[in-house]
C-alpha positions as a Markdown table, in Angstrom:
| # | Residue | x | y | z |
|---|---|---|---|---|
| 1 | Met | 9.3 | -1.3 | -17.6 |
| 2 | Gly | 7.3 | 1.5 | -17.7 |
| 3 | Ser | 9.1 | 5.0 | -16.9 |
| 4 | Tyr | 8.2 | 5.4 | -13.2 |
| 5 | Tyr | 9.8 | 2.1 | -12.7 |
| 6 | Asp | 13.6 | 2.8 | -13.9 |
| 7 | Arg | 16.5 | 3.7 | -12.0 |
| 8 | Glu | 16.5 | 7.1 | -13.1 |
| 9 | Arg | 13.8 | 7.4 | -10.7 |
| 10 | His | 14.5 | 5.0 | -7.9 |
| 11 | Gly | 18.4 | 4.7 | -8.1 |
| 12 | Pro | 20.6 | 2.0 | -8.8 |
| 13 | Phe | 19.3 | -1.7 | -8.0 |
| 14 | Glu | 20.4 | -4.8 | -9.5 |
| 15 | Ile | 18.1 | -7.8 | -10.3 |
| 16 | His | 18.4 | -11.6 | -9.3 |
| 17 | Asp | 16.7 | -14.4 | -10.9 |
| 18 | Leu | 15.1 | -17.1 | -9.2 |
| 19 | Gly | 14.6 | -18.8 | -12.3 |
| 20 | Pro | 10.5 | -20.9 | -12.5 |
| 21 | Phe | 9.3 | -20.0 | -8.4 |
| 22 | Leu | 6.3 | -21.8 | -7.5 |
| 23 | Leu | 3.7 | -20.0 | -5.3 |
| 24 | Glu | 2.0 | -21.0 | -2.2 |
| 25 | Asn | -1.3 | -20.9 | -4.3 |
| 26 | Gly | -0.1 | -22.8 | -6.6 |
| 27 | Gly | 0.8 | -20.5 | -9.7 |
| 28 | Thr | 4.5 | -20.0 | -10.9 |
| 29 | Ile | 6.6 | -17.2 | -11.6 |
| 30 | Arg | 8.4 | -18.0 | -14.6 |
| 31 | Asn | 11.8 | -15.9 | -14.4 |
| 32 | Leu | 10.9 | -14.3 | -11.0 |
| 33 | Gln | 13.2 | -11.2 | -10.7 |
| 34 | Leu | 13.8 | -9.7 | -7.6 |
| 35 | Ala | 15.2 | -6.2 | -7.6 |
| 36 | Tyr | 17.5 | -4.8 | -4.7 |
| 37 | Ala | 20.1 | -2.9 | -3.5 |
| 38 | Thr | 23.2 | -3.2 | -1.1 |
| 39 | Phe | 25.0 | -0.6 | 1.1 |
| 40 | Gly | 27.8 | -1.2 | 2.5 |
| 41 | Glu | 30.1 | -4.3 | 2.7 |
| 42 | Leu | 29.9 | -7.5 | 3.7 |
| 43 | Ser | 32.1 | -8.7 | 6.5 |
| 44 | Ala | 35.1 | -11.6 | 5.7 |
| 45 | Ala | 33.0 | -13.5 | 8.6 |
| 46 | Gly | 28.9 | -12.7 | 6.9 |
| 47 | Asp | 28.1 | -11.5 | 10.0 |
| 48 | Asn | 27.2 | -8.5 | 9.6 |
| 49 | Ala | 24.2 | -8.5 | 7.3 |
| 50 | Ile | 20.8 | -6.4 | 7.4 |
| 51 | Leu | 17.5 | -7.7 | 4.9 |
| 52 | Phe | 15.0 | -4.5 | 4.6 |
| 53 | Pro | 12.0 | -5.1 | 2.6 |
| 54 | Thr | 10.0 | -2.9 | 0.9 |
| 55 | Trp | 6.0 | -1.8 | 2.1 |
| 56 | Tyr | 2.8 | -0.6 | -0.2 |
| 57 | Ser | 3.6 | 0.9 | -3.2 |
| 58 | Gly | 7.3 | 1.4 | -2.0 |
| 59 | Thr | 10.7 | 0.8 | -3.2 |
| 60 | Thr | 14.1 | 0.7 | -1.9 |
| 61 | Lys | 14.6 | 4.4 | -3.0 |
| 62 | Ile | 12.3 | 5.4 | 0.2 |
| 63 | Leu | 13.8 | 3.1 | 2.3 |
| 64 | Glu | 17.6 | 4.3 | 1.3 |
| 65 | Gln | 16.5 | 8.3 | 2.2 |
| 66 | Ala | 14.8 | 7.8 | 5.3 |
| 67 | Tyr | 16.7 | 4.9 | 6.9 |
| 68 | Ile | 19.9 | 4.6 | 5.9 |
| 69 | Gly | 23.3 | 6.7 | 6.5 |
| 70 | Pro | 26.1 | 7.3 | 8.2 |
| 71 | Gly | 26.1 | 7.5 | 11.9 |
| 72 | Arg | 22.3 | 6.3 | 11.7 |
| 73 | Ala | 21.0 | 2.6 | 13.1 |
| 74 | Leu | 21.4 | 1.2 | 9.4 |
| 75 | Asp | 25.1 | 2.6 | 9.2 |
| 76 | Pro | 26.5 | 1.2 | 5.7 |
| 77 | Asp | 30.3 | 1.5 | 7.3 |
| 78 | Arg | 29.4 | -1.0 | 9.6 |
| 79 | Tyr | 26.7 | -3.2 | 8.3 |
| 80 | Phe | 25.7 | -4.9 | 4.8 |
| 81 | Ile | 22.5 | -3.3 | 4.5 |
| 82 | Ile | 20.3 | -5.4 | 1.5 |
| 83 | Leu | 17.1 | -3.4 | 0.6 |
| 84 | Val | 15.0 | -6.1 | -1.2 |
| 85 | Asn | 11.7 | -5.2 | -3.7 |
| 86 | Gln | 8.8 | -7.3 | -2.8 |
| 87 | Ile | 7.1 | -9.2 | -5.3 |
| 88 | Gly | 4.6 | -7.1 | -7.7 |
| 89 | Asn | 6.0 | -3.5 | -6.4 |
| 90 | Gly | 7.5 | -3.3 | -10.2 |
| 91 | Leu | 10.8 | -3.2 | -10.1 |
| 92 | Ser | 10.7 | -6.8 | -8.7 |
| 93 | Ser | 8.2 | -9.1 | -11.1 |
| 94 | Ala | 5.0 | -7.8 | -11.3 |
| 95 | Pro | 1.9 | -7.2 | -13.2 |
| 96 | Ser | 3.3 | -4.6 | -15.4 |
| 97 | Asn | 7.0 | -5.9 | -16.2 |
| 98 | Asn | 5.9 | -9.7 | -16.3 |
| 99 | Pro | 5.8 | -11.1 | -20.1 |
| 100 | Ala | 2.4 | -12.1 | -21.7 |
| 101 | Pro | 0.4 | -14.7 | -21.4 |
| 102 | Phe | 1.5 | -14.2 | -17.2 |
| 103 | Asn | 0.8 | -10.5 | -17.8 |
| 104 | Ala | -1.7 | -7.6 | -16.3 |
| 105 | Ala | -4.7 | -9.6 | -15.1 |
| 106 | Arg | -3.7 | -12.9 | -15.4 |
| 107 | Phe | -0.6 | -12.4 | -12.9 |
| 108 | Pro | -0.7 | -15.1 | -10.3 |
| 109 | Leu | -1.5 | -14.2 | -6.7 |
| 110 | Val | 1.5 | -13.7 | -4.2 |
| 111 | Ser | 1.5 | -14.0 | -0.4 |
| 112 | Ile | 3.8 | -12.7 | 1.8 |
| 113 | Gly | 5.7 | -16.2 | 2.6 |
| 114 | Asp | 6.3 | -16.1 | -1.2 |
| 115 | Asp | 8.1 | -13.3 | -1.0 |
| 116 | Val | 9.7 | -14.1 | 2.1 |
| 117 | Arg | 10.8 | -17.9 | 0.8 |
| 118 | Ala | 12.2 | -15.4 | -2.2 |
| 119 | Gln | 14.2 | -13.0 | -0.2 |
| 120 | His | 15.5 | -16.3 | 1.5 |
| 121 | Arg | 17.2 | -17.9 | -1.4 |
| 122 | Leu | 18.3 | -14.5 | -2.7 |
| 123 | Val | 20.4 | -13.9 | 0.6 |
| 124 | Thr | 21.3 | -17.8 | 0.6 |
| 125 | Glu | 22.4 | -18.5 | -2.8 |
| 126 | His | 23.4 | -15.5 | -3.7 |
| 127 | Phe | 24.8 | -13.8 | -1.1 |
| 128 | Gly | 25.8 | -17.0 | 0.4 |
| 129 | Leu | 24.4 | -15.8 | 4.0 |
| 130 | Thr | 23.8 | -18.1 | 7.3 |
| 131 | Arg | 22.4 | -15.5 | 9.7 |
| 132 | Leu | 20.8 | -12.0 | 8.9 |
| 133 | Gln | 22.0 | -9.5 | 11.9 |
| 134 | Leu | 18.6 | -7.9 | 11.6 |
| 135 | Val | 15.3 | -8.2 | 9.6 |
| 136 | Leu | 13.2 | -4.9 | 9.9 |
| 137 | Gly | 10.5 | -3.4 | 7.8 |
| 138 | Gly | 7.4 | -0.8 | 8.1 |
| 139 | Ser | 3.8 | -1.9 | 7.4 |
| 140 | Met | 3.9 | -4.7 | 4.7 |
| 141 | Gly | 7.5 | -4.6 | 5.6 |
| 142 | Ala | 6.4 | -5.6 | 9.0 |
| 143 | Gln | 4.3 | -8.2 | 7.4 |
| 144 | Gln | 7.0 | -9.6 | 6.3 |
| 145 | Thr | 9.7 | -9.4 | 8.9 |
| 146 | Tyr | 6.9 | -11.3 | 11.0 |
| 147 | Glu | 7.1 | -14.2 | 8.4 |
| 148 | Trp | 10.8 | -13.8 | 8.4 |
| 149 | Ala | 11.4 | -14.6 | 12.3 |
| 150 | Val | 8.5 | -17.4 | 12.3 |
| 151 | Arg | 9.8 | -19.1 | 9.4 |
| 152 | Tyr | 12.9 | -19.2 | 9.3 |
| 153 | Pro | 13.5 | -18.3 | 13.3 |
| 154 | Glu | 17.4 | -19.3 | 13.3 |
| 155 | Phe | 18.4 | -17.2 | 10.2 |
| 156 | Val | 17.1 | -13.9 | 12.4 |
| 157 | Arg | 19.4 | -13.0 | 15.2 |
| 158 | Arg | 17.0 | -9.7 | 15.6 |
| 159 | Ala | 14.0 | -8.7 | 14.4 |
| 160 | Ala | 12.0 | -5.1 | 14.6 |
| 161 | Pro | 8.8 | -5.2 | 13.1 |
| 162 | Ile | 7.7 | -1.6 | 12.5 |
| 163 | Ala | 4.0 | -0.1 | 12.4 |
| 164 | Gly | 2.9 | -3.5 | 11.1 |
| 165 | Thr | 1.2 | -7.0 | 12.5 |
| 166 | Ala | 1.5 | -10.5 | 12.1 |
| 167 | Arg | -2.1 | -11.1 | 10.9 |
| 168 | Ala | -3.8 | -8.7 | 9.2 |
| 169 | Ser | -7.2 | -7.8 | 11.7 |
| 170 | Ala | -10.7 | -7.7 | 10.0 |
| 171 | His | -10.8 | -3.6 | 10.3 |
| 172 | Asn | -7.4 | -4.0 | 8.5 |
| 173 | Gln | -8.6 | -5.9 | 5.8 |
| 174 | Leu | -12.0 | -4.2 | 5.1 |
| 175 | Leu | -9.4 | -0.7 | 4.7 |
| 176 | Val | -7.9 | -2.5 | 2.1 |
| 177 | Glu | -10.6 | -3.9 | 0.3 |
| 178 | Ser | -11.9 | -0.3 | -0.1 |
| 179 | Phe | -8.3 | 0.7 | -1.7 |
| 180 | Ile | -8.7 | -1.9 | -4.0 |
| 181 | Glu | -12.4 | -1.6 | -5.0 |
| 182 | Ala | -11.5 | 2.6 | -5.4 |
| 183 | Ile | -9.1 | 1.3 | -8.1 |
| 184 | Thr | -11.6 | -1.1 | -9.6 |
| 185 | Ser | -14.9 | 1.3 | -9.6 |
| 186 | Asp | -13.3 | 3.3 | -12.2 |
| 187 | Arg | -14.8 | 2.1 | -15.6 |
| 188 | Ala | -11.5 | 2.4 | -17.5 |
| 189 | Tyr | -9.7 | -0.5 | -15.4 |
| 190 | Asp | -11.6 | -3.0 | -17.4 |
| 191 | Asn | -10.8 | -5.7 | -15.4 |
| 192 | Gly | -7.2 | -4.8 | -15.2 |
| 193 | Trp | -7.2 | -5.2 | -19.1 |
| 194 | Tyr | -6.2 | -1.6 | -19.9 |
| 195 | Asp | -3.7 | -0.1 | -22.5 |
| 196 | Asn | -2.7 | 3.0 | -20.4 |
| 197 | Ala | -2.6 | 2.6 | -16.4 |
| 198 | Gly | -2.9 | 6.7 | -16.8 |
| 199 | Asp | -6.4 | 5.9 | -18.1 |
| 200 | Ile | -7.4 | 4.7 | -14.3 |
| 201 | His | -6.3 | 8.2 | -12.8 |
| 202 | Arg | -9.7 | 8.7 | -11.5 |
| 203 | Gly | -9.1 | 5.3 | -9.2 |
| 204 | Leu | -5.8 | 6.2 | -8.5 |
| 205 | Arg | -7.0 | 9.5 | -7.1 |
| 206 | Arg | -9.9 | 7.7 | -5.4 |
| 207 | His | -7.5 | 4.8 | -3.8 |
| 208 | Ala | -4.9 | 7.8 | -2.7 |
| 209 | Arg | -7.5 | 10.1 | -0.8 |
| 210 | Leu | -9.0 | 7.0 | 0.8 |
| 211 | Phe | -5.4 | 5.8 | 1.9 |
| 212 | Ala | -4.9 | 9.5 | 3.2 |
| 213 | Thr | -8.4 | 9.3 | 5.5 |
| 214 | Ala | -6.4 | 6.4 | 7.4 |
| 215 | Ala | -2.6 | 6.8 | 7.0 |
| 216 | Phe | -2.5 | 10.2 | 8.1 |
| 217 | Thr | -3.6 | 11.8 | 11.4 |
| 218 | Pro | -6.5 | 14.5 | 12.3 |
| 219 | Arg | -3.7 | 16.1 | 14.0 |
| 220 | Leu | -2.1 | 16.4 | 11.2 |
| 221 | Tyr | -4.8 | 18.4 | 9.1 |
| 222 | Ala | -5.7 | 20.4 | 11.8 |
| 223 | Glu | -2.2 | 21.9 | 12.6 |
| 224 | Glu | -1.5 | 22.1 | 8.9 |
| 225 | Gly | 1.6 | 20.0 | 9.1 |
| 226 | Trp | 2.2 | 19.8 | 5.1 |
| 227 | Arg | 2.9 | 23.2 | 5.1 |
| 228 | Asp | 6.4 | 22.0 | 5.9 |
| 229 | Leu | 6.8 | 20.2 | 2.7 |
| 230 | Gly | 6.0 | 22.8 | 1.1 |
| 231 | Phe | 2.0 | 23.0 | 0.3 |
| 232 | Ser | -0.4 | 25.7 | 1.0 |
| 233 | Ser | -3.5 | 23.9 | 1.7 |
| 234 | Thr | -5.2 | 20.6 | 2.0 |
| 235 | Glu | -6.3 | 20.2 | -1.2 |
| 236 | Asp | -2.7 | 21.3 | -2.4 |
| 237 | Phe | -1.3 | 18.5 | 0.0 |
| 238 | Leu | -3.7 | 15.9 | -1.4 |
| 239 | Thr | -3.2 | 16.5 | -4.7 |
| 240 | Gly | 0.4 | 17.1 | -4.7 |
| 241 | Phe | 1.8 | 14.8 | -2.2 |
| 242 | Val | -0.9 | 11.9 | -2.0 |
| 243 | Glu | -2.1 | 11.7 | -5.3 |
| 244 | Gly | 0.9 | 12.7 | -6.9 |
| 245 | His | 2.4 | 9.2 | -5.1 |
| 246 | Phe | 0.3 | 7.4 | -6.9 |
| 247 | Leu | -0.6 | 8.1 | -10.2 |
| 248 | Pro | 2.1 | 6.8 | -11.7 |
| 249 | Gln | 2.2 | 3.7 | -10.4 |
| 250 | Asp | 0.3 | 0.7 | -12.3 |
| 251 | Pro | -3.1 | -0.2 | -10.9 |
| 252 | Asn | -2.6 | -3.9 | -11.3 |
| 253 | Asn | 0.4 | -3.7 | -9.6 |
| 254 | Leu | -1.0 | -1.8 | -6.0 |
| 255 | Ile | -3.7 | -4.3 | -6.3 |
| 256 | Leu | -1.8 | -7.3 | -6.1 |
| 257 | Leu | 0.0 | -5.8 | -3.4 |
| 258 | Ala | -2.8 | -5.2 | -1.5 |
| 259 | Arg | -4.5 | -8.6 | -1.6 |
| 260 | Lys | -1.1 | -9.6 | -0.2 |
| 261 | Trp | -1.3 | -7.1 | 2.6 |
| 262 | Gln | -5.2 | -8.4 | 3.2 |
| 263 | Gly | -3.8 | -12.0 | 3.3 |
| 264 | Gly | -0.9 | -11.4 | 5.6 |
| 265 | Asp | -1.0 | -13.9 | 8.5 |
| 266 | Val | 1.9 | -15.8 | 10.0 |
| 267 | Gly | -0.6 | -18.6 | 11.6 |
| 268 | Arg | -0.7 | -19.8 | 8.3 |
| 269 | Asn | 2.9 | -21.7 | 9.2 |
| 270 | Ser | 0.6 | -23.1 | 12.5 |
| 271 | Gly | -2.7 | -24.2 | 11.3 |
| 272 | Gly | -4.0 | -21.4 | 11.7 |
| 273 | Asp | -2.7 | -20.3 | 15.1 |
| 274 | Ile | -1.0 | -17.7 | 15.7 |
| 275 | Lys | -0.3 | -17.9 | 19.0 |
| 276 | Lys | 1.2 | -20.9 | 18.0 |
| 277 | Ala | 3.6 | -19.2 | 15.0 |
| 278 | Leu | 4.4 | -16.1 | 17.0 |
| 279 | Ser | 6.0 | -19.0 | 19.9 |
| 280 | His | 8.4 | -20.1 | 17.3 |
| 281 | Ile | 10.3 | -16.9 | 17.1 |
| 282 | Ile | 13.7 | -16.8 | 18.4 |
| 283 | Ala | 15.3 | -13.4 | 17.5 |
| 284 | Thr | 15.5 | -10.3 | 20.0 |
| 285 | Thr | 12.4 | -9.0 | 18.9 |
| 286 | Tyr | 11.4 | -5.1 | 19.0 |
| 287 | Val | 7.7 | -4.7 | 18.1 |
| 288 | Ile | 7.5 | -0.8 | 17.3 |
| 289 | Ala | 4.4 | 0.7 | 17.2 |
| 290 | Ile | 3.1 | 4.6 | 15.8 |
| 291 | Asp | 0.7 | 5.5 | 18.8 |
| 292 | Glu | -1.3 | 7.7 | 16.6 |
| 293 | Asp | -1.7 | 4.7 | 13.5 |
| 294 | Gly | -4.6 | 4.6 | 11.8 |
| 295 | Leu | -3.9 | 1.5 | 9.6 |
| 296 | Phe | -2.4 | -0.4 | 12.2 |
| 297 | Pro | -3.6 | 0.6 | 15.5 |
| 298 | Leu | -1.3 | 0.4 | 18.8 |
| 299 | Ser | -4.2 | -2.3 | 20.5 |
| 300 | Asp | -3.4 | -4.7 | 17.6 |
| 301 | Ile | 0.1 | -4.3 | 17.4 |
| 302 | Ala | 0.5 | -4.6 | 21.3 |
| 303 | Ala | -1.6 | -8.0 | 21.3 |
| 304 | Glu | 0.4 | -9.6 | 18.7 |
| 305 | Gln | 3.4 | -8.3 | 20.6 |
| 306 | Thr | 2.5 | -10.1 | 23.9 |
| 307 | Leu | 3.0 | -13.1 | 22.1 |
| 308 | Val | 6.5 | -12.9 | 20.9 |
| 309 | Pro | 8.7 | -14.7 | 23.4 |
| 310 | Gly | 10.7 | -12.2 | 25.1 |
| 311 | Ser | 9.9 | -8.9 | 22.9 |
| 312 | Gln | 9.6 | -5.5 | 23.5 |
| 313 | Leu | 7.0 | -3.0 | 22.8 |
| 314 | Lys | 8.7 | 0.3 | 21.5 |
| 315 | His | 6.7 | 2.8 | 20.9 |
| 316 | Leu | 6.8 | 6.1 | 18.6 |
| 317 | Ser | 4.8 | 9.1 | 18.5 |
| 318 | Ser | 4.0 | 11.4 | 15.2 |
| 319 | Ile | 1.9 | 14.1 | 13.6 |
| 320 | Trp | 1.8 | 12.0 | 10.1 |
| 321 | Gly | 0.3 | 8.8 | 11.9 |
| 322 | His | 1.4 | 5.9 | 9.7 |
| 323 | Leu | 2.7 | 7.5 | 7.2 |
| 324 | Ala | 5.9 | 8.7 | 9.5 |
| 325 | Ile | 7.6 | 5.2 | 8.1 |
| 326 | Phe | 8.4 | 7.6 | 5.1 |
| 327 | Gly | 10.5 | 9.6 | 7.3 |
| 328 | Leu | 8.7 | 12.9 | 7.0 |
| 329 | Asp | 9.3 | 13.8 | 10.7 |
| 330 | Gln | 12.7 | 14.5 | 12.1 |
| 331 | Ser | 11.7 | 13.3 | 15.9 |
| 332 | Tyr | 10.2 | 9.6 | 14.0 |
| 333 | Arg | 13.8 | 9.6 | 12.2 |
| 334 | Asp | 15.5 | 10.3 | 15.3 |
| 335 | Gly | 13.7 | 8.1 | 17.2 |
| 336 | Ile | 13.7 | 5.1 | 14.7 |
| 337 | Asp | 17.5 | 5.3 | 15.2 |
| 338 | Thr | 17.5 | 5.4 | 18.6 |
| 339 | Ile | 15.1 | 1.9 | 19.1 |
| 340 | Leu | 17.3 | -0.1 | 16.4 |
| 341 | Lys | 20.7 | 1.1 | 17.6 |
| 342 | Asp | 20.0 | -0.4 | 20.6 |
| 343 | Leu | 18.3 | -3.2 | 19.6 |
| 344 | Leu | 21.6 | -3.8 | 17.5 |
| 345 | Ala | 23.8 | -3.5 | 20.4 |
| 346 | Thr | 22.0 | -6.4 | 22.0 |
| 347 | Ala | 23.8 | -10.0 | 22.4 |
């Protein structure tokens, strides 16, 4: 692994080797490695487990920092919380760490469905679970949450997709394509065969700034909300925070994740019929939207929520827009805890 993708930066995590893993597109990952971290103790009955997969460019460390703690909804004194890194994020198997010849640009295309099938094997084969009390996730984690609830309806007692959709909209796909092209347009990218990920810093910087146009709200910039994080100007914030987040990451990893995001569609489980697919969900489901979200707009989230039987639409508001999921806004943290505590209290 490169220095960015190590335990010193991302905290302790374990590796589960799933062996040869056949992908939905027909490819194979040899010795698929799933990186995960757990918090709390599994009850004797095995009935207190929660699964929380990662989002685009994120790892289990940010999930821990933003969502887990005593007295919070995801309280390790009450629940056994499994945080799992999605395939391609650099801690789990990814272009940056897979051995040749299936490394870098030769790493196979992965789907959201592949992630969920791998996670299902982790929780059943490794932890011996037969049911999850809650599956939740933000952004790409929401895509995985929907996939879980559709693909394994009896396994998921409660579901909370946060700031994400079950199918990537046409507009969402276009945004993601612009993120990808920002990276690949860097001449040093060389179709994914670069020697040093740092050589693609211009593409990664363009990608970061495009991401910042949709992921944050205009109000954040107008009111200089970034000052609370210690930045002195918009440029200081964009360079220090947004570029600083993406620059250490591997471009091929980001592109693999983005393609997965772009192709997210639970309708594939029902011949392309998303209404039919979502009708299979039996979990008690709270669909959680951030009203100011520019990546996954409220209207898109609400339209899908009406297709999930018995579900409820829950609203959060944040000047940080989509990236409130990083836990930067205390009001968001308080709001998400209130919603998740209520969901976990349901029968």
